[in-house]
PQR file with spaces between the fields and no chain letter, atoms N, CA, C, O and H, PARSE charges and radii, in Angstrom:
ATOM       1  N    MET     1     108.298   86.529  122.276 -0.4000 1.5000
ATOM       2  CA   MET     1     107.507   87.129  121.219 -0.0000 2.0000
ATOM       3  C    MET     1     107.297   86.097  120.116  0.5500 1.7000
ATOM       4  O    MET     1     108.219   85.354  119.781 -0.5500 1.4000
ATOM       5  N    LYS     2     106.123   86.044  119.566 -0.4000 1.5000
ATOM       6  CA   LYS     2     105.795   85.109  118.500 -0.0000 2.0000
ATOM       7  C    LYS     2     106.528   85.531  117.224  0.5500 1.7000
ATOM       8  O    LYS     2     106.545   86.713  116.879 -0.5500 1.4000
ATOM       9  H    LYS     2     105.374   86.647  119.839  0.4000 1.0000
ATOM      10  N    SER     3     107.127   84.575  116.530 -0.4000 1.5000
ATOM      11  CA   SER     3     107.883   84.918  115.330 -0.0000 2.0000
ATOM      12  C    SER     3     106.960   85.061  114.129  0.5500 1.7000
ATOM      13  O    SER     3     105.899   84.442  114.060 -0.5500 1.4000
ATOM      14  H    SER     3     107.113   83.615  116.810  0.4000 1.0000
ATOM      15  N    SER     4     107.385   85.881  113.200 -0.4000 1.5000
ATOM      16  CA   SER     4     106.635   86.106  111.976 -0.0000 2.0000
ATOM      17  C    SER     4     106.816   84.915  111.045  0.5500 1.7000
ATOM      18  O    SER     4     107.924   84.388  110.943 -0.5500 1.4000
ATOM      19  H    SER     4     108.248   86.384  113.256  0.4000 1.0000
ATOM      20  N    PRO     5     105.756   84.470  110.358 -0.5600 1.5000
ATOM      21  CA   PRO     5     105.916   83.354  109.423  0.2800 2.0000
ATOM      22  C    PRO     5     106.785   83.745  108.228  0.5500 1.7000
ATOM      23  O    PRO     5     107.291   82.873  107.522 -0.5500 1.4000
ATOM      24  N    ILE     6     106.957   85.021  108.000 -0.4000 1.5000
ATOM      25  CA   ILE     6     107.743   85.501  106.871 -0.0000 2.0000
ATOM      26  C    ILE     6     109.235   85.516  107.208  0.5500 1.7000
ATOM      27  O    ILE     6     110.071   85.465  106.305 -0.5500 1.4000
ATOM      28  H    ILE     6     106.546   85.729  108.574  0.4000 1.0000
ATOM      29  N    LYS     7     109.570   85.585  108.474 -0.4000 1.5000
ATOM      30  CA   LYS     7     110.955   85.748  108.904 -0.0000 2.0000
ATOM      31  C    LYS     7     111.893   84.730  108.271  0.5500 1.7000
ATOM      32  O    LYS     7     112.970   85.102  107.806 -0.5500 1.4000
ATOM      33  H    LYS     7     108.891   85.627  109.207  0.4000 1.0000
ATOM      34  N    ALA     8     111.519   83.477  108.241 -0.4000 1.5000
ATOM      35  CA   ALA     8     112.382   82.424  107.714 -0.0000 2.0000
ATOM      36  C    ALA     8     112.686   82.647  106.233  0.5500 1.7000
ATOM      37  O    ALA     8     113.786   82.323  105.784 -0.5500 1.4000
ATOM      38  H    ALA     8     110.644   83.175  108.619  0.4000 1.0000
ATOM      39  N    LYS     9     111.762   83.179  105.479 -0.4000 1.5000
ATOM      40  CA   LYS     9     111.955   83.389  104.051 -0.0000 2.0000
ATOM      41  C    LYS     9     112.875   84.573  103.768  0.5500 1.7000
ATOM      42  O    LYS     9     113.529   84.605  102.726 -0.5500 1.4000
ATOM      43  H    LYS     9     110.869   83.443  105.844  0.4000 1.0000
ATOM      44  N    GLN    10     112.936   85.538  104.671 -0.4000 1.5000
ATOM      45  CA   GLN    10     113.700   86.744  104.404 -0.0000 2.0000
ATOM      46  C    GLN    10     115.183   86.621  104.740  0.5500 1.7000
ATOM      47  O    GLN    10     115.978   87.445  104.287 -0.5500 1.4000
ATOM      48  H    GLN    10     112.404   85.512  105.518  0.4000 1.0000
ATOM      49  N    LYS    11     115.572   85.628  105.510 -0.4000 1.5000
ATOM      50  CA   LYS    11     116.969   85.397  105.865 -0.0000 2.0000
ATOM      51  C    LYS    11     117.637   86.665  106.401  0.5500 1.7000
ATOM      52  O    LYS    11     118.678   87.089  105.900 -0.5500 1.4000
ATOM      53  H    LYS    11     114.926   84.959  105.877  0.4000 1.0000
ATOM      54  N    LEU    12     117.032   87.255  107.410 -0.4000 1.5000
ATOM      55  CA   LEU    12     117.549   88.481  108.004 -0.0000 2.0000
ATOM      56  C    LEU    12     118.605   88.174  109.061  0.5500 1.7000
ATOM      57  O    LEU    12     118.614   87.105  109.670 -0.5500 1.4000
ATOM      58  H    LEU    12     116.186   86.911  107.816  0.4000 1.0000
ATOM      59  N    SER    13     119.488   89.142  109.259 -0.4000 1.5000
ATOM      60  CA   SER    13     120.468   89.012  110.334 -0.0000 2.0000
ATOM      61  C    SER    13     119.720   89.132  111.657  0.5500 1.7000
ATOM      62  O    SER    13     118.598   89.638  111.679 -0.5500 1.4000
ATOM      63  H    SER    13     119.480   90.011  108.765  0.4000 1.0000
ATOM      64  N    PRO    14     120.311   88.680  112.755 -0.5600 1.5000
ATOM      65  CA   PRO    14     119.625   88.795  114.048  0.2800 2.0000
ATOM      66  C    PRO    14     119.238   90.235  114.388  0.5500 1.7000
ATOM      67  O    PRO    14     118.160   90.478  114.930 -0.5500 1.4000
ATOM      68  N    LYS    15     120.108   91.178  114.072 -0.4000 1.5000
ATOM      69  CA   LYS    15     119.821   92.592  114.370 -0.0000 2.0000
ATOM      70  C    LYS    15     118.648   93.093  113.519  0.5500 1.7000
ATOM      71  O    LYS    15     117.750   93.764  114.028 -0.5500 1.4000
ATOM      72  H    LYS    15     120.984   90.980  113.632  0.4000 1.0000
ATOM      73  N    ALA    16     118.660   92.767  112.232 -0.4000 1.5000
ATOM      74  CA   ALA    16     117.583   93.190  111.339 -0.0000 2.0000
ATOM      75  C    ALA    16     116.273   92.495  111.695  0.5500 1.7000
ATOM      76  O    ALA    16     115.200   93.092  111.604 -0.5500 1.4000
ATOM      77  H    ALA    16     119.390   92.222  111.819  0.4000 1.0000
ATOM      78  N    SER    17     116.368   91.241  112.097 -0.4000 1.5000
ATOM      79  CA   SER    17     115.183   90.479  112.478 -0.0000 2.0000
ATOM      80  C    SER    17     114.519   91.093  113.716  0.5500 1.7000
ATOM      81  O    SER    17     113.295   91.197  113.786 -0.5500 1.4000
ATOM      82  H    SER    17     117.240   90.756  112.171  0.4000 1.0000
ATOM      83  N    ALA    18     115.338   91.494  114.686 -0.4000 1.5000
ATOM      84  CA   ALA    18     114.801   92.123  115.896 -0.0000 2.0000
ATOM      85  C    ALA    18     114.154   93.464  115.568  0.5500 1.7000
ATOM      86  O    ALA    18     113.106   93.806  116.115 -0.5500 1.4000
ATOM      87  H    ALA    18     116.333   91.408  114.630  0.4000 1.0000
ATOM      88  N    ALA    19     114.788   94.225  114.669 -0.4000 1.5000
ATOM      89  CA   ALA    19     114.231   95.521  114.280 -0.0000 2.0000
ATOM      90  C    ALA    19     112.900   95.333  113.556  0.5500 1.7000
ATOM      91  O    ALA    19     111.958   96.096  113.772 -0.5500 1.4000
ATOM      92  H    ALA    19     115.639   93.947  114.224  0.4000 1.0000
ATOM      93  N    LYS    20     112.825   94.318  112.700 -0.4000 1.5000
ATOM      94  CA   LYS    20     111.580   94.035  111.977 -0.0000 2.0000
ATOM      95  C    LYS    20     110.476   93.616  112.942  0.5500 1.7000
ATOM      96  O    LYS    20     109.320   94.011  112.786 -0.5500 1.4000
ATOM      97  H    LYS    20     113.590   93.698  112.525  0.4000 1.0000
ATOM      98  N    ALA    21     110.835   92.822  113.928 -0.4000 1.5000
ATOM      99  CA   ALA    21     109.851   92.386  114.919 -0.0000 2.0000
ATOM     100  C    ALA    21     109.282   93.592  115.666  0.5500 1.7000
ATOM     101  O    ALA    21     108.082   93.651  115.934 -0.5500 1.4000
ATOM     102  H    ALA    21     111.773   92.501  114.055  0.4000 1.0000
ATOM     103  N    ARG    22     110.146   94.553  116.001 -0.4000 1.5000
ATOM     104  CA   ARG    22     109.666   95.772  116.683 -0.0000 2.0000
ATOM     105  C    ARG    22     108.738   96.571  115.774  0.5500 1.7000
ATOM     106  O    ARG    22     107.689   97.042  116.212 -0.5500 1.4000
ATOM     107  H    ARG    22     111.121   94.505  115.783  0.4000 1.0000
ATOM     108  N    ARG    23     109.123   96.722  114.513 -0.4000 1.5000
ATOM     109  CA   ARG    23     108.277   97.467  113.559 -0.0000 2.0000
ATOM     110  C    ARG    23     106.934   96.776  113.358  0.5500 1.7000
ATOM     111  O    ARG    23     105.894   97.434  113.339 -0.5500 1.4000
ATOM     112  H    ARG    23     109.975   96.340  114.157  0.4000 1.0000
ATOM     113  N    ASP    24     106.950   95.455  113.207 -0.4000 1.5000
ATOM     114  CA   ASP    24     105.714   94.697  113.006 -0.0000 2.0000
ATOM     115  C    ASP    24     104.787   94.830  114.213  0.5500 1.7000
ATOM     116  O    ASP    24     103.577   94.998  114.061 -0.5500 1.4000
ATOM     117  H    ASP    24     107.795   94.920  113.223  0.4000 1.0000
ATOM     118  N    LYS    25     105.363   94.753  115.405 -0.4000 1.5000
ATOM     119  CA   LYS    25     104.572   94.866  116.638 -0.0000 2.0000
ATOM     120  C    LYS    25     103.957   96.257  116.737  0.5500 1.7000
ATOM     121  O    LYS    25     102.786   96.400  117.090 -0.5500 1.4000
ATOM     122  H    LYS    25     106.346   94.616  115.529  0.4000 1.0000
ATOM     123  N    LYS    26     104.755   97.291  116.423 -0.4000 1.5000
ATOM     124  CA   LYS    26     104.264   98.665  116.493 -0.0000 2.0000
ATOM     125  C    LYS    26     103.108   98.868  115.502  0.5500 1.7000
ATOM     126  O    LYS    26     102.114   99.515  115.832 -0.5500 1.4000
ATOM     127  H    LYS    26     105.706   97.175  116.136  0.4000 1.0000
ATOM     128  N    ALA    27     103.239   98.319  114.299 -0.4000 1.5000
ATOM     129  CA   ALA    27     102.187   98.441  113.288 -0.0000 2.0000
ATOM     130  C    ALA    27     100.925   97.694  113.722  0.5500 1.7000
ATOM     131  O    ALA    27      99.813   98.191  113.546 -0.5500 1.4000
ATOM     132  H    ALA    27     104.047   97.793  114.031  0.4000 1.0000
ATOM     133  N    ALA    28     101.102   96.507  114.284 -0.4000 1.5000
ATOM     134  CA   ALA    28      99.955   95.701  114.710 -0.0000 2.0000
ATOM     135  C    ALA    28      99.196   96.356  115.865  0.5500 1.7000
ATOM     136  O    ALA    28      97.983   96.187  115.991 -0.5500 1.4000
ATOM     137  H    ALA    28     102.006   96.103  114.427  0.4000 1.0000
ATOM     138  N    MET    29      99.909   97.097  116.698 -0.4000 1.5000
ATOM     139  CA   MET    29      99.275   97.708  117.864 -0.0000 2.0000
ATOM     140  C    MET    29      98.800   99.137  117.601  0.5500 1.7000
ATOM     141  O    MET    29      98.296   99.792  118.513 -0.5500 1.4000
ATOM     142  H    MET    29     100.894   97.234  116.596  0.4000 1.0000
ATOM     143  N    SER    30      98.952   99.632  116.365 -0.4000 1.5000
ATOM     144  CA   SER    30      98.450  100.957  116.018 -0.0000 2.0000
ATOM     145  C    SER    30      96.927  100.901  115.942  0.5500 1.7000
ATOM     146  O    SER    30      96.339   99.819  115.941 -0.5500 1.4000
ATOM     147  H    SER    30      99.361   99.099  115.624  0.4000 1.0000
ATOM     148  N    GLU    31      96.299  102.057  115.880 -0.4000 1.5000
ATOM     149  CA   GLU    31      94.828  102.076  115.777 -0.0000 2.0000
ATOM     150  C    GLU    31      94.364  101.329  114.536  0.5500 1.7000
ATOM     151  O    GLU    31      93.406  100.558  114.592 -0.5500 1.4000
ATOM     152  H    GLU    31      96.776  102.935  115.881  0.4000 1.0000
ATOM     153  N    TRP    32      95.045  101.558  113.411 -0.4000 1.5000
ATOM     154  CA   TRP    32      94.669  100.911  112.163 -0.0000 2.0000
ATOM     155  C    TRP    32      94.894   99.406  112.259  0.5500 1.7000
ATOM     156  O    TRP    32      94.066   98.634  111.775 -0.5500 1.4000
ATOM     157  H    TRP    32      95.823  102.185  113.366  0.4000 1.0000
ATOM     158  N    GLY    33      95.992   98.971  112.872 -0.4000 1.5000
ATOM     159  CA   GLY    33      96.269   97.550  113.036 -0.0000 2.0000
ATOM     160  C    GLY    33      95.214   96.868  113.899  0.5500 1.7000
ATOM     161  O    GLY    33      94.757   95.771  113.579 -0.5500 1.4000
ATOM     162  H    GLY    33      96.664   99.598  113.265  0.4000 1.0000
ATOM     163  N    LYS    34      94.835   97.515  114.980 -0.4000 1.5000
ATOM     164  CA   LYS    34      93.808   96.950  115.864 -0.0000 2.0000
ATOM     165  C    LYS    34      92.451   96.897  115.163  0.5500 1.7000
ATOM     166  O    LYS    34      91.681   95.955  115.349 -0.5500 1.4000
ATOM     167  H    LYS    34      95.206   98.407  115.240  0.4000 1.0000
ATOM     168  N    TYR    35      92.166   97.927  114.350 -0.4000 1.5000
ATOM     169  CA   TYR    35      90.909   97.944  113.607 -0.0000 2.0000
ATOM     170  C    TYR    35      90.863   96.776  112.626  0.5500 1.7000
ATOM     171  O    TYR    35      89.850   96.083  112.528 -0.5500 1.4000
ATOM     172  H    TYR    35      92.791   98.693  114.199  0.4000 1.0000
ATOM     173  N    LYS    36      91.975   96.557  111.891 -0.4000 1.5000
ATOM     174  CA   LYS    36      92.025   95.450  110.927 -0.0000 2.0000
ATOM     175  C    LYS    36      91.833   94.111  111.631  0.5500 1.7000
ATOM     176  O    LYS    36      91.123   93.239  111.131 -0.5500 1.4000
ATOM     177  H    LYS    36      92.797   97.120  111.971  0.4000 1.0000
ATOM     178  N    LYS    37      92.462   93.950  112.784 -0.4000 1.5000
ATOM     179  CA   LYS    37      92.337   92.688  113.518 -0.0000 2.0000
ATOM     180  C    LYS    37      90.896   92.476  113.982  0.5500 1.7000
ATOM     181  O    LYS    37      90.351   91.378  113.869 -0.5500 1.4000
ATOM     182  H    LYS    37      93.039   94.659  113.190  0.4000 1.0000
ATOM     183  N    ARG    38      90.291   93.540  114.503 -0.4000 1.5000
ATOM     184  CA   ARG    38      88.911   93.464  114.998 -0.0000 2.0000
ATOM     185  C    ARG    38      87.957   93.070  113.875  0.5500 1.7000
ATOM     186  O    ARG    38      87.131   92.175  114.053 -0.5500 1.4000
ATOM     187  H    ARG    38      90.733   94.432  114.595  0.4000 1.0000
ATOM     188  N    THR    39      88.060   93.724  112.726 -0.4000 1.5000
ATOM     189  CA   THR    39      87.139   93.438  111.631 -0.0000 2.0000
ATOM     190  C    THR    39      87.399   92.063  111.027  0.5500 1.7000
ATOM     191  O    THR    39      86.461   91.381  110.614 -0.5500 1.4000
ATOM     192  H    THR    39      88.731   94.451  112.581  0.4000 1.0000
ATOM     193  N    ALA    40      88.655   91.653  110.972 -0.4000 1.5000
ATOM     194  CA   ALA    40      88.982   90.332  110.432 -0.0000 2.0000
ATOM     195  C    ALA    40      88.432   89.229  111.329  0.5500 1.7000
ATOM     196  O    ALA    40      87.910   88.228  110.838 -0.5500 1.4000
ATOM     197  H    ALA    40      89.417   92.207  111.308  0.4000 1.0000
ATOM     198  N    GLN    41      88.552   89.413  112.655 -0.4000 1.5000
ATOM     199  CA   GLN    41      88.024   88.412  113.580 -0.0000 2.0000
ATOM     200  C    GLN    41      86.505   88.352  113.505  0.5500 1.7000
ATOM     201  O    GLN    41      85.921   87.275  113.628 -0.5500 1.4000
ATOM     202  H    GLN    41      88.977   90.225  113.054  0.4000 1.0000
ATOM     203  N    ARG    42      85.867   89.486  113.308 -0.4000 1.5000
ATOM     204  CA   ARG    42      84.414   89.542  113.212 -0.0000 2.0000
ATOM     205  C    ARG    42      83.924   88.799  111.966  0.5500 1.7000
ATOM     206  O    ARG    42      82.847   88.204  111.975 -0.5500 1.4000
ATOM     207  H    ARG    42      86.341   90.361  113.209  0.4000 1.0000
ATOM     208  N    ALA    43      84.730   88.839  110.888 -0.4000 1.5000
ATOM     209  CA   ALA    43      84.346   88.177  109.635 -0.0000 2.0000
ATOM     210  C    ALA    43      84.323   86.663  109.788  0.5500 1.7000
ATOM     211  O    ALA    43      83.546   85.987  109.112 -0.5500 1.4000
ATOM     212  H    ALA    43      85.606   89.322  110.881  0.4000 1.0000
ATOM     213  N    GLY    44      85.163   86.121  110.667 -0.4000 1.5000
ATOM     214  CA   GLY    44      85.161   84.682  110.925 -0.0000 2.0000
ATOM     215  C    GLY    44      85.499   83.836  109.713  0.5500 1.7000
ATOM     216  O    GLY    44      84.774   82.895  109.391 -0.5500 1.4000
ATOM     217  H    GLY    44      85.793   86.670  111.215  0.4000 1.0000
ATOM     218  N    CYS    45      86.585   84.160  109.044 -0.4000 1.5000
ATOM     219  CA   CYS    45      86.996   83.399  107.854 -0.0000 2.0000
ATOM     220  C    CYS    45      87.389   81.975  108.238  0.5500 1.7000
ATOM     221  O    CYS    45      87.921   81.733  109.321 -0.5500 1.4000
ATOM     222  H    CYS    45      87.173   84.924  109.306  0.4000 1.0000
ATOM     223  N    LYS    46      87.118   81.034  107.327 -0.4000 1.5000
ATOM     224  CA   LYS    46      87.479   79.643  107.594 -0.0000 2.0000
ATOM     225  C    LYS    46      88.998   79.464  107.480  0.5500 1.7000
ATOM     226  O    LYS    46      89.697   80.356  106.997 -0.5500 1.4000
ATOM     227  H    LYS    46      86.686   81.230  106.447  0.4000 1.0000
ATOM     228  N    ALA    47      89.492   78.335  107.915 -0.4000 1.5000
ATOM     229  CA   ALA    47      90.926   78.053  107.923 -0.0000 2.0000
ATOM     230  C    ALA    47      91.501   78.197  106.517  0.5500 1.7000
ATOM     231  O    ALA    47      90.913   77.729  105.542 -0.5500 1.4000
ATOM     232  H    ALA    47      88.925   77.611  108.307  0.4000 1.0000
ATOM     233  N    GLY    48      92.660   78.851  106.428 -0.4000 1.5000
ATOM     234  CA   GLY    48      93.312   79.037  105.138 -0.0000 2.0000
ATOM     235  C    GLY    48      92.880   80.295  104.407  0.5500 1.7000
ATOM     236  O    GLY    48      93.324   80.553  103.288 -0.5500 1.4000
ATOM     237  H    GLY    48      93.138   79.231  107.220  0.4000 1.0000
ATOM     238  N    TYR    49      92.013   81.082  105.039 -0.4000 1.5000
ATOM     239  CA   TYR    49      91.518   82.307  104.422 -0.0000 2.0000
ATOM     240  C    TYR    49      91.818   83.511  105.310  0.5500 1.7000
ATOM     241  O    TYR    49      91.875   83.396  106.535 -0.5500 1.4000
ATOM     242  H    TYR    49      91.653   80.873  105.948  0.4000 1.0000
ATOM     243  N    ASP    50      92.008   84.667  104.674 -0.4000 1.5000
ATOM     244  CA   ASP    50      92.194   85.945  105.363 -0.0000 2.0000
ATOM     245  C    ASP    50      91.073   86.880  104.946  0.5500 1.7000
ATOM     246  O    ASP    50      90.513   86.748  103.858 -0.5500 1.4000
ATOM     247  H    ASP    50      91.962   84.760  103.680  0.4000 1.0000
ATOM     248  N    PHE    51      90.752   87.822  105.817 -0.4000 1.5000
ATOM     249  CA   PHE    51      89.765   88.837  105.463 -0.0000 2.0000
ATOM     250  C    PHE    51      90.466   89.918  104.656  0.5500 1.7000
ATOM     251  O    PHE    51      91.456   90.490  105.113 -0.5500 1.4000
ATOM     252  H    PHE    51      91.208   87.929  106.701  0.4000 1.0000
ATOM     253  N    ASP    52      89.962   90.201  103.467 -0.4000 1.5000
ATOM     254  CA   ASP    52      90.508   91.253  102.613 -0.0000 2.0000
ATOM     255  C    ASP    52      89.716   92.520  102.872  0.5500 1.7000
ATOM     256  O    ASP    52      88.537   92.594  102.527 -0.5500 1.4000
ATOM     257  H    ASP    52      89.158   89.737  103.096  0.4000 1.0000
ATOM     258  N    HIS    53      90.348   93.519  103.475 -0.4000 1.5000
ATOM     259  CA   HIS    53      89.650   94.748  103.816 -0.0000 2.0000
ATOM     260  C    HIS    53      89.267   95.554  102.576  0.5500 1.7000
ATOM     261  O    HIS    53      88.312   96.329  102.618 -0.5500 1.4000
ATOM     262  H    HIS    53      91.306   93.459  103.755  0.4000 1.0000
ATOM     263  N    ASP    54      89.989   95.384  101.490 -0.4000 1.5000
ATOM     264  CA   ASP    54      89.668   96.106  100.262 -0.0000 2.0000
ATOM     265  C    ASP    54      88.402   95.527   99.627  0.5500 1.7000
ATOM     266  O    ASP    54      87.491   96.274   99.270 -0.5500 1.4000
ATOM     267  H    ASP    54      90.765   94.754  101.456  0.4000 1.0000
ATOM     268  N    ALA    55      88.341   94.200   99.487 -0.4000 1.5000
ATOM     269  CA   ALA    55      87.180   93.552   98.868 -0.0000 2.0000
ATOM     270  C    ALA    55      86.036   93.369   99.866  0.5500 1.7000
ATOM     271  O    ALA    55      84.877   93.249   99.469 -0.5500 1.4000
ATOM     272  H    ALA    55      89.081   93.593   99.777  0.4000 1.0000
ATOM     273  N    GLY    56      86.363   93.349  101.161 -0.4000 1.5000
ATOM     274  CA   GLY    56      85.336   93.176  102.174 -0.0000 2.0000
ATOM     275  C    GLY    56      84.858   91.745  102.318  0.5500 1.7000
ATOM     276  O    GLY    56      83.733   91.503  102.755 -0.5500 1.4000
ATOM     277  H    GLY    56      87.304   93.447  101.483  0.4000 1.0000
ATOM     278  N    LYS    57      85.714   90.785  101.949 -0.4000 1.5000
ATOM     279  CA   LYS    57      85.319   89.375  102.067 -0.0000 2.0000
ATOM     280  C    LYS    57      86.556   88.514  102.329  0.5500 1.7000
ATOM     281  O    LYS    57      87.688   88.991  102.258 -0.5500 1.4000
ATOM     282  H    LYS    57      86.628   90.981  101.594  0.4000 1.0000
ATOM     283  N    CYS    58      86.317   87.250  102.630 -0.4000 1.5000
ATOM     284  CA   CYS    58      87.402   86.312  102.902 -0.0000 2.0000
ATOM     285  C    CYS    58      87.975   85.786  101.589  0.5500 1.7000
ATOM     286  O    CYS    58      87.239   85.369  100.694 -0.5500 1.4000
ATOM     287  H    CYS    58      85.397   86.863  102.688  0.4000 1.0000
ATOM     288  N    LEU    59      89.302   85.817  101.494 -0.4000 1.5000
ATOM     289  CA   LEU    59      90.013   85.311  100.321 -0.0000 2.0000
ATOM     290  C    LEU    59      91.073   84.319  100.776  0.5500 1.7000
ATOM     291  O    LEU    59      91.496   84.368  101.931 -0.5500 1.4000
ATOM     292  H    LEU    59      89.900   86.156  102.221  0.4000 1.0000
ATOM     293  N    PRO    60      91.516   83.412   99.894 -0.5600 1.5000
ATOM     294  CA   PRO    60      92.614   82.515  100.277  0.2800 2.0000
ATOM     295  C    PRO    60      93.835   83.322  100.716  0.5500 1.7000
ATOM     296  O    PRO    60      94.133   84.361  100.128 -0.5500 1.4000
ATOM     297  N    LYS    61      94.539   82.854  101.737 -0.4000 1.5000
ATOM     298  CA   LYS    61      95.672   83.590  102.298 -0.0000 2.0000
ATOM     299  C    LYS    61      96.686   84.011  101.244  0.5500 1.7000
ATOM     300  O    LYS    61      97.115   85.164  101.217 -0.5500 1.4000
ATOM     301  H    LYS    61      94.297   82.009  102.214  0.4000 1.0000
ATOM     302  N    GLY    62      97.070   83.080  100.375 -0.4000 1.5000
ATOM     303  CA   GLY    62      98.073   83.394   99.362 -0.0000 2.0000
ATOM     304  C    GLY    62      97.646   84.519   98.449  0.5500 1.7000
ATOM     305  O    GLY    62      98.449   85.392   98.121 -0.5500 1.4000
ATOM     306  H    GLY    62      96.721   82.143  100.396  0.4000 1.0000
ATOM     307  N    THR    63      96.397   84.512   98.036 -0.4000 1.5000
ATOM     308  CA   THR    63      95.867   85.547   97.156 -0.0000 2.0000
ATOM     309  C    THR    63      95.843   86.890   97.869  0.5500 1.7000
ATOM     310  O    THR    63      96.274   87.901   97.315 -0.5500 1.4000
ATOM     311  H    THR    63      95.744   83.803   98.302  0.4000 1.0000
ATOM     312  N    ASN    64      95.344   86.898   99.086 -0.4000 1.5000
ATOM     313  CA   ASN    64      95.212   88.145   99.826 -0.0000 2.0000
ATOM     314  C    ASN    64      96.578   88.749  100.146  0.5500 1.7000
ATOM     315  O    ASN    64      96.763   89.957   99.996 -0.5500 1.4000
ATOM     316  H    ASN    64      94.994   86.076   99.536  0.4000 1.0000
ATOM     317  N    ARG    65      97.517   87.951  100.575 -0.4000 1.5000
ATOM     318  CA   ARG    65      98.829   88.464  100.963 -0.0000 2.0000
ATOM     319  C    ARG    65      99.657   88.875   99.757  0.5500 1.7000
ATOM     320  O    ARG    65     100.502   89.763   99.871 -0.5500 1.4000
ATOM     321  H    ARG    65      97.367   86.970  100.698  0.4000 1.0000
ATOM     322  N    ALA    66      99.436   88.252   98.606 -0.4000 1.5000
ATOM     323  CA   ALA    66     100.192   88.590   97.405 -0.0000 2.0000
ATOM     324  C    ALA    66      99.759   89.935   96.825  0.5500 1.7000
ATOM     325  O    ALA    66     100.568   90.634   96.215 -0.5500 1.4000
ATOM     326  H    ALA    66      98.749   87.531   98.513  0.4000 1.0000
ATOM     327  N    LYS    67      98.489   90.303   97.009 -0.4000 1.5000
ATOM     328  CA   LYS    67      97.993   91.522   96.376 -0.0000 2.0000
ATOM     329  C    LYS    67      98.046   92.759   97.269  0.5500 1.7000
ATOM     330  O    LYS    67      97.834   93.871   96.784 -0.5500 1.4000
ATOM     331  H    LYS    67      97.831   89.735   97.504  0.4000 1.0000
ATOM     332  N    ASN    68      98.323   92.590   98.562 -0.4000 1.5000
ATOM     333  CA   ASN    68      98.322   93.744   99.456 -0.0000 2.0000
ATOM     334  C    ASN    68      99.460   94.691   99.126  0.5500 1.7000
ATOM     335  O    ASN    68     100.575   94.265   98.824 -0.5500 1.4000
ATOM     336  H    ASN    68      98.494   91.687   98.956  0.4000 1.0000
ATOM     337  N    SER    69      99.168   95.973   99.187 -0.4000 1.5000
ATOM     338  CA   SER    69     100.185   96.981   98.924 -0.0000 2.0000
ATOM     339  C    SER    69     100.200   97.980  100.071  0.5500 1.7000
ATOM     340  O    SER    69      99.396   97.893  100.999 -0.5500 1.4000
ATOM     341  H    SER    69      98.263   96.320   99.433  0.4000 1.0000
ATOM     342  N    ARG    70     101.106   98.908   99.994 -0.4000 1.5000
ATOM     343  CA   ARG    70     101.224   99.945  101.018 -0.0000 2.0000
ATOM     344  C    ARG    70     100.684  101.277  100.508  0.5500 1.7000
ATOM     345  O    ARG    70     101.081  102.334  100.998 -0.5500 1.4000
ATOM     346  H    ARG    70     101.759   98.978   99.239  0.4000 1.0000
ATOM     347  N    SER    71      99.790  101.235   99.536 -0.4000 1.5000
ATOM     348  CA   SER    71      99.299  102.462   98.907 -0.0000 2.0000
ATOM     349  C    SER    71      98.395  103.279   99.828  0.5500 1.7000
ATOM     350  O    SER    71      98.278  104.493   99.665 -0.5500 1.4000
ATOM     351  H    SER    71      99.468  100.376   99.138  0.4000 1.0000
ATOM     352  N    GLY    72      97.762  102.624  100.783 -0.4000 1.5000
ATOM     353  CA   GLY    72      96.860  103.333  101.687 -0.0000 2.0000
ATOM     354  C    GLY    72      95.451  103.431  101.158  0.5500 1.7000
ATOM     355  O    GLY    72      94.611  104.079  101.782 -0.5500 1.4000
ATOM     356  H    GLY    72      97.857  101.638  100.915  0.4000 1.0000
ATOM     357  N    ALA    73      95.158  102.810  100.026 -0.4000 1.5000
ATOM     358  CA   ALA    73      93.822  102.890   99.440 -0.0000 2.0000
ATOM     359  C    ALA    73      92.764  102.333  100.372  0.5500 1.7000
ATOM     360  O    ALA    73      91.671  102.890  100.479 -0.5500 1.4000
ATOM     361  H    ALA    73      95.840  102.284   99.518  0.4000 1.0000
ATOM     362  N    THR    74      93.080  101.239  101.045 -0.4000 1.5000
ATOM     363  CA   THR    74      92.105  100.631  101.957 -0.0000 2.0000
ATOM     364  C    THR    74      91.879  101.539  103.154  0.5500 1.7000
ATOM     365  O    THR    74      90.750  101.666  103.629 -0.5500 1.4000
ATOM     366  H    THR    74      93.967  100.787  100.958  0.4000 1.0000
ATOM     367  N    LYS    75      92.939  102.174  103.651 -0.4000 1.5000
ATOM     368  CA   LYS    75      92.790  103.110  104.767 -0.0000 2.0000
ATOM     369  C    LYS    75      91.839  104.241  104.355  0.5500 1.7000
ATOM     370  O    LYS    75      90.962  104.637  105.122 -0.5500 1.4000
ATOM     371  H    LYS    75      93.856  102.071  103.266  0.4000 1.0000
ATOM     372  N    ARG    76      92.025  104.752  103.138 -0.4000 1.5000
ATOM     373  CA   ARG    76      91.160  105.844  102.674 -0.0000 2.0000
ATOM     374  C    ARG    76      89.723  105.359  102.533  0.5500 1.7000
ATOM     375  O    ARG    76      88.789  106.105  102.828 -0.5500 1.4000
ATOM     376  H    ARG    76      92.738  104.430  102.515  0.4000 1.0000
ATOM     377  N    LYS    77      89.531  104.118  102.085 -0.4000 1.5000
ATOM     378  CA   LYS    77      88.185  103.551  101.928 -0.0000 2.0000
ATOM     379  C    LYS    77      87.450  103.541  103.266  0.5500 1.7000
ATOM     380  O    LYS    77      86.252  103.816  103.319 -0.5500 1.4000
ATOM     381  H    LYS    77      90.290  103.512  101.845  0.4000 1.0000
ATOM     382  N    TYR    78      88.162  103.226  104.343 -0.4000 1.5000
ATOM     383  CA   TYR    78      87.564  103.148  105.667 -0.0000 2.0000
ATOM     384  C    TYR    78      87.661  104.461  106.440  0.5500 1.7000
ATOM     385  O    TYR    78      87.264  104.526  107.604 -0.5500 1.4000
ATOM     386  H    TYR    78      89.136  103.002  104.300  0.4000 1.0000
ATOM     387  N    ASN    79      88.186  105.505  105.804 -0.4000 1.5000
ATOM     388  CA   ASN    79      88.380  106.804  106.457 -0.0000 2.0000
ATOM     389  C    ASN    79      89.164  106.664  107.750  0.5500 1.7000
ATOM     390  O    ASN    79      88.803  107.251  108.770 -0.5500 1.4000
ATOM     391  H    ASN    79      88.509  105.452  104.859  0.4000 1.0000
ATOM     392  N    TYR    80      90.217  105.898  107.708 -0.4000 1.5000
ATOM     393  CA   TYR    80      91.006  105.645  108.906 -0.0000 2.0000
ATOM     394  C    TYR    80      92.335  106.302  108.806  0.5500 1.7000
ATOM     395  O    TYR    80      93.145  106.201  109.727 -0.5500 1.4000
ATOM     396  H    TYR    80      90.511  105.421  106.880  0.4000 1.0000
């Protein structure tokens, strides 16, 4: 399984790291996760940029990842 780029920063125990990997995989393979991946790939952002589903455009990775929350506002915007 491909490791998360965040894993090294979190300093998780092996058990916690495995549990996080399972949770991340489950989230990525959900309908909403697949939808986000599909739309992000369609946007074709250049290297170093991520597609921001809230703004609907490509933003620098650091900016996009720093502002994301779990509020669900973007899900509601897309009626997902």
